[in-house]
N, C-alpha and C positions, 0 to 999 in steps of 0.2 A: 158770593156774587157769581153770576154766570154770564158769559158772553154769547152772542148769537152763533159763534163758531164752535161752541162747546167748551171753551176754556173756563176753568174754575179758579176763583181767587178767594182764598180763605183769609179771614180777618179775625183778630182777637183770639178767642178760645175755640173758634170753629176748626174742626179737623178736616184735612184734605184727604179724600178717598179716591181721587182719580179724576180724569177729565177726558174730553174728546178733542181737545186742542191738537191740531195737526192732522186730524183724520178728515176724510171726505164724507160729508153728510148729505143725505138726500133732501133735507130741508133744514132751515135754521132752527136753533133751539129757542123756544118761546117761554119756557118755564122751568122751574125747579121746585121740587117738594121734598121735605124731609121724610125719611123713613126711620125705622127703628134704630138702625146702626149706621146710617149714612144719608144719601140723598138720591133722588131719581131726576134725571133731566128729561124734559118733554119736548119732542120735536114738533114743528108746525104741521107735520104730516101724521101726528099722533103716535109716533114711534117713542117708546120708552127706553131709557138707558139707565139702569140702576147701578149704583156704586155703593158697596158695603165696606 
């Protein structure tokens, strides 16, 4: 699960690969997509934040 401030919450067998919690973002996080080895957070301003 992802929060609008970039915080990540891992549940069950999901692995934690990092988060943006505590960082100043230019726009809220509006989505999260899985990638091959982690996930990518998507900002409302189309900024991508990959975590592997």
